[in-house]
Every structure is written in structure tokens, then in C-alpha cells.
PAZAPA-4460 file (N, C-alpha, C; in steps of 0.05 Angstrom, whole numbers, plus 32768, in hexadecimal, padded with zeros to 4 digits):
% residues 118
    n_x    n_y    n_z   ca_x   ca_y   ca_z    c_x    c_y    c_z   seq   type   mol
   8011   7FE9   8000   8000   8000   8000   8012   8019   8000     1      M     A
   800B   802C   7FF0   801B   8045   7FEE   8018   8054   8009     2      K     A
   802D   8063   8011   802C   8071   802B   8014   8083   802E     3      P     A
   800D   8092   8019   7FF7   80A5   801C   7FDC   8096   801F     4      I     A
   7FD9   8080   8011   7FC1   8070   8013   7FBF   8063   802F     5      A     A
   7FD6   805A   8039   7FD6   804F   8054   7FCF   8064   8069     6      L     A
   7FDB   807C   8066   7FD4   8092   8078   7FB7   8098   8078     7      F     A
   7FAB   809B   8060   7F8F   80A1   805E   7F7D   808C   806A     8      L     A
   7F85   8072   8065   7F75   805C   8071   7F76   805D   808F     9      T     A
   7F8E   8062   809A   7F91   8063   80B7   7F82   807B   80C2    10      I     A
   7F85   8092   80B5   7F77   80AB   80BE   7F59   80A7   80BD    11      A     A
   7F4E   809D   80A7   7F32   8099   80A4   7F28   8085   80B9    12      L     A
   7F36   806F   80BC   7F2E   805B   80CF   7F2D   8066   80EB    13      T     A
   7F41   8075   80F3   7F41   8082   810E   7F2B   8095   8111    14      G     A
   7F26   80A6   80FD   7F10   80B9   80FF   7EF5   80AC   8102    15      F     A
   7EF0   8098   80F1   7ED7   808A   80F2   7ED3   807B   810C    16      V     A
   7EE9   806E   8115   7EE7   805F   812E   7EE0   8071   8146    17      A     A
   7EE9   8089   8146   7EE4   809A   815D   7ECA   80A9   815B    18      T     A
   7EBF   80AC   8143   7EA6   80BB   8140   7E8E   80AB   8139    19      T     A
   7E91   8092   8132   7E7B   8082   8127   7E6A   8076   813C    20      A     A
   7E71   8077   8155   7E62   8069   816A   7E45   8072   816A    21      S     A
   7E3F   808B   8163   7E24   8094   8162   7E14   8086   814C    22      A     A
   7E22   807B   8138   7E15   806E   8121   7E17   8050   8123    23      G     A
   7E1B   8045   813B   7E1E   8028   813D   7E04   801A   8136    24      E     A
   7E07   8005   8126   7DF0   7FF5   811D   7DEE   7FDE   8131    25      I     A
   7DD6   7FDC   813D   7DD2   7FC7   8152   7DBD   7FB2   814A    26      K     A
   7DB0   7FB7   8134   7D9A   7FA5   812B   7D9F   7F9C   810E    27      K     A
   7D98   7F83   8108   7D9B   7F79   80ED   7D8B   7F89   80D9    28      E     A
   7D73   7F91   80E0   7D62   7FA0   80CE   7D70   7FBA   80C5    29      K     A
   7D7D   7FC8   80D8   7D8B   7FE0   80D1   7DA3   7FDA   80BF    30      Q     A
   7DB2   7FC4   80C5   7DC8   7FBC   80B4   7DBF   7FB6   8098    31      F     A
   7DA9   7FA8   8095   7D9E   7FA2   807A   7D97   7FBB   806B    32      L     A
   7D8B   7FCF   8079   7D83   7FE8   806C   7D9B   7FFA   8065    33      E     A
   7DB0   7FFB   8075   7DC5   800E   8071   7DDE   8003   8064    34      E     A
   7DE3   7FE9   8066   7DFC   7FDE   805C   7DF9   7FC7   8047    35      V     A
   7DE8   7FB4   804E   7DE6   7F9C   803D   7DDD   7FA4   8021    36      A     A
   7DE8   7F96   800D   7DE1   7F9A   7FF1   7DF0   7FB1   7FE4    37      G     A
   7DFF   7FC0   7FF3   7E0E   7FD7   7FE8   7E2B   7FD0   7FE4    38      R     A
   7E38   7FDD   7FD1   7E54   7FD8   7FCC   7E64   7FE8   7FE0    39      K     A
   7E76   7FDA   7FEE   7E88   7FE7   8002   7EA4   7FE7   7FF6    40      L     A
   7EB1   7FFE   7FF6   7ECB   8001   7FE8   7EE0   800C   7FFC    41      V     A
   7EF8   8000   7FFA   7F0F   8009   8009   7F27   8006   7FF6    42      M     A
   7F31   801D   7FEB   7F47   801B   7FD8   7F3E   800B   7FBF    43      G     A
   7F4E   7FF7   7FB8   7F47   7FE6   7FA1   7F35   7FCE   7FA9    44      H     A
   7F30   7FCB   7FC3   7F1F   7FB5   7FCC   7F02   7FBE   7FCD    45      S     A
   7EF1   7FAB   7FCA   7ED4   7FB0   7FCD   7EC7   7F96   7FD7    46      W     A
   7EB0   7F9A   7FE3   7EA1   7F83   7FED   7E83   7F8A   7FEC    47      V     A
   7E73   7F76   7FE7   7E56   7F79   7FE8   7E4B   7F64   7FFB    48      R     A
   7E3C   7F6D   800F   7E30   7F5C   8023   7E13   7F59   801C    49      I     A
   7E0C   7F43   8010   7DF1   7F3F   8006   7DDD   7F3B   801D    50      A     A
   7DC5   7F45   801A   7DB0   7F42   802E   7DAA   7F25   8036    51      P     A
   7DAD   7F12   8023   7DA6   7EF6   8028   7DBC   7EE7   8037    52      E     A
   7DD3   7EF4   803C   7DE8   7EE7   804C   7E02   7EE0   803E    53      G     A
   7E06   7EE9   8025   7E1F   7EE3   8018   7E31   7EFC   8018    54      S     A
   7E4B   7EF8   8014   7E5F   7F0D   8012   7E6F   7F08   7FF9    55      V     A
   7E74   7F1D   7FE9   7E84   7F1A   7FD1   7E94   7F34   7FCD    56      S     A
   7EAA   7F31   7FBE   7EB9   7F49   7FB8   7ED5   7F43   7FAE    57      G     A
   7EE6   7F58   7FAF   7F02   7F56   7FA6   7F14   7F60   7FBC    58      R     A
   7F29   7F52   7FC3   7F3C   7F59   7FD8   7F51   7F6C   7FCE    59      G     A
   7F63   7F74   7FE0   7F77   7F89   7FDA   7F8B   7F80   7FC3    60      P     A
   7F8F   7F67   7FBF   7FA1   7F5E   7FAA   7F91   7F52   7F93    61      K     A
   7F77   7F58   7F91   7F67   7F4E   7F7B   7F5B   7F33   7F80    62      G     A
   7F60   7F27   7F97   7F55   7F0D   7F9D   7F37   7F0E   7FA3    63      G     A
   7F2A   7EF9   7F9D   7F0D   7EF7   7FA1   7F06   7EF5   7FBF    64      E     A
   7EF2   7F04   7FC7   7EE7   7F02   7FE2   7ECC   7EF3   7FE0    65      I     A
   7EC9   7EDE   7FEF   7EAF   7ECF   7FEF   7EAA   7EC7   800C    66      T     A
   7E90   7EC2   8012   7E8A   7EB9   802D   7E6D   7EBE   8033    67      G     A
   7E67   7EBC   804D   7E4C   7EBF   8058   7E4D   7ED0   8071    68      N     A
   7E35   7EDB   8077   7E33   7EEB   808F   7E18   7EE5   809C    69      W     A
   7E16   7EEC   80B6   7DFD   7EEB   80C5   7DFE   7F00   80DB    70      Q     A
   7DE7   7F08   80E4   7DE5   7F1B   80FA   7DE1   7F0C   8114    71      W     A
   7DF1   7F13   8129   7DEF   7F05   8142   7DEE   7F19   8159    72      D     A
   7DD7   7F1D   8164   7DD3   7F31   8179   7DD6   7F4D   816E    73      G     A
   7DED   7F5A   8173   7DF3   7F74   8168   7E0C   7F74   8156    74      R     A
   7E13   7F5C   814D   7E2C   7F59   813E   7E27   7F4E   8122    75      Y     A
   7E38   7F58   810F   7E3A   7F4D   80F4   7E4F   7F37   80F6    76      Y     A
   7E48   7F1E   80F1   7E5B   7F08   80F2   7E60   7EFD   80D6    77      C     A
   7E79   7EFA   80CF   7E7F   7EF1   80B4   7E94   7EDA   80B3    78      R     A
   7E90   7EC9   80A0   7EA4   7EB4   8099   7EAB   7EBA   807C    79      D     A
   7EC4   7EC3   8077   7ECB   7EC9   805B   7EE6   7EBD   8054    80      I     A
   7EEA   7EBC   803A   7F03   7EB2   802E   7F0C   7EC9   801B    81      T     A
   7F26   7ECF   801D   7F32   7EE3   800A   7F48   7ED5   7FFB    82      I     A
   7F45   7ED4   7FE0   7F58   7EC8   7FCF   7F5E   7EAB   7FD8    83      D     A
   7F49   7E9C   7FDD   7F4A   7E80   7FE5   7F56   7E7B   8001    84      A     A
   7F5A   7E90   8011   7F64   7E8E   802C   7F4D   7E94   8040    85      V     A
   7F44   7E80   804F   7F2E   7E85   8062   7F37   7E95   8079    86      P     A
   7F27   7EA9   8081   7F2C   7EB8   8099   7F1B   7EAD   80B0    87      L     A
   7F24   7EB0   80C8   7F15   7EA7   80DF   7EFB   7EB6   80E1    88      A     A
   7EE6   7EA8   80EA   7ECC   7EB5   80EE   7ED1   7ECD   8101    89      Q     A
   7EC3   7EE2   80FC   7EC6   7EFA   810C   7EAB   7F08   810E    90      D     A
   7EA3   7F0F   8127   7E8B   7F1F   812B   7E95   7F3B   8131    91      C     A
   7E88   7F4F   8124   7E91   7F6B   8125   7E7A   7F7E   812B    92      Q     A
   7E81   7F94   8138   7E6E   7FAA   813A   7E6E   7FB9   8120    93      T     A
   7E58   7FC7   811A   7E56   7FD6   8101   7E4C   7FF2   8108    94      V     A
   7E5A   8006   80FD   7E52   8022   8100   7E51   802F   80E5    95      S     A
   7E3E   8041   80E2   7E3C   8050   80C9   7E3C   806E   80D0    96      V     A
   7E4C   807D   80C1   7E4D   809A   80C3   7E4F   80A5   80A7    97      R     A
   7E3A   80B2   809E   7E39   80BB   8083   7E3A   80A4   8070    98      G     A
   7E4D   80A4   805D   7E4F   808E   804A   7E66   807C   8051    99      N     A
   7E6E   807B   806A   7E84   8069   8073   7E79   8056   8088   100      V     A
   7E7E   803C   8083   7E76   8027   8096   7E90   801C   80A2   101      V     A
   7E90   8018   80BC   7EA7   800D   80CA   7EA0   7FF4   80D8   102      T     A
   7EAF   7FDF   80D2   7EAC   7FC5   80E0   7EC3   7FC3   80F3   103      F     A
   7EBD   7FBE   810D   7ED2   7FBB   8121   7ED3   7F9E   812A   104      T     A
   7EE9   7F91   8123   7EED   7F74   8128   7EEB   7F6E   8146   105      H     A
   7EE8   7F54   814C   7EE8   7F49   8167   7ED3   7F56   8179   106      K     A
   7EBB   7F57   816E   7EA4   7F63   817D   7EAA   7F7F   8187   107      K     A
   7EB7   7F8F   8176   7EBC   7FAA   817D   7ED5   7FAF   818D   108      G     A
   7EE5   7F9A   8192   7EFE   7F9D   81A2   7F17   7F9B   8190   109      K     A
   7F13   7F96   8176   7F2A   7F93   8164   7F2E   7FAB   8153   110      G     A
   7F3A   7FA6   813C   7F41   7FBB   8129   7F28   7FC5   811A   111      V     A
   7F24   7FDF   8118   7F0E   7FE9   8108   7F17   7FEB   80EA   112      P     A
   7F05   7FE3   80D8   7F0B   7FE5   80BC   7EF4   7FF3   80AE   113      V     A
   7EFA   8009   80A0   7EE6   801A   8094   7EE4   8017   8076   114      S     A
   7ECC   8017   806C   7EC6   8015   804F   7EB4   802C   8047   115      W     A
   7EB7   8036   802F   7EA5   804A   8024   7E8D   803C   8017   116      V     A
   7E75   8044   801D   7E5D   8039   8012   7E58   8047   7FF7   117      I     A
   7E56   8037   7FE2   7E4F   8043   7FC7   7E33   803D   7FC0   118      E     A
***
């Protein structure tokens, strides 16, 4: 990743993580209305979280993203594979601020990752 892109990603992630708590999504219905079915973009990567429970997209190196998701309590939980490499299941908090959605790994205790909603 180029230094300026890395800086912008870190800056945006930090900004969203500190200000998005007011926009935390706690119900599946709200997640379906605000996030599911929309294209989420971060740099050259993108993902689409389909309302029926599938996940698809392209990873940072052009690898295919595939998988499934479900809502559990107040968490978005996903099982995905990126470029044929399975990632561990992870349940995440979700916050929306404007056209930016932030998923915070490990039930809100891990790393926040922000995507622009298109």
C-alpha cells in the first residue's frame, strides 16, 4: 500500500471509530436497510453483503471474497474466504456515519475497518 493511501486509511478509520458510536447498528433490520445489498469500497477492494446471507467481492490483491453472514444479537457475524484462504469466523459491531460503514472486529474490541458505501 502506498504511504499516502495507508495514512488516509488509518486517519479515516480512526476518525470513524471515534465518531461513529452514535450510528451504531444494533438490529438486523437496520443493518438490512442501511448496509446490506450495497457495494462497500475500500481502495481497490470491494464487498457486497447480500440480504439473504451471502458475501462476495474482491480483495486488496484482486482475490475473490466469498462467504456467508448472519446477525447474532447486535453483531454482524461472517465466515469468509479471501483468495481461497479462509478467515476465522468473526462477529463485529457495525456503525454508520454518513456514507461510511465501520465494522469493528472481535465484538467491538478489535480493529475497526471502514468502507465507503456506494
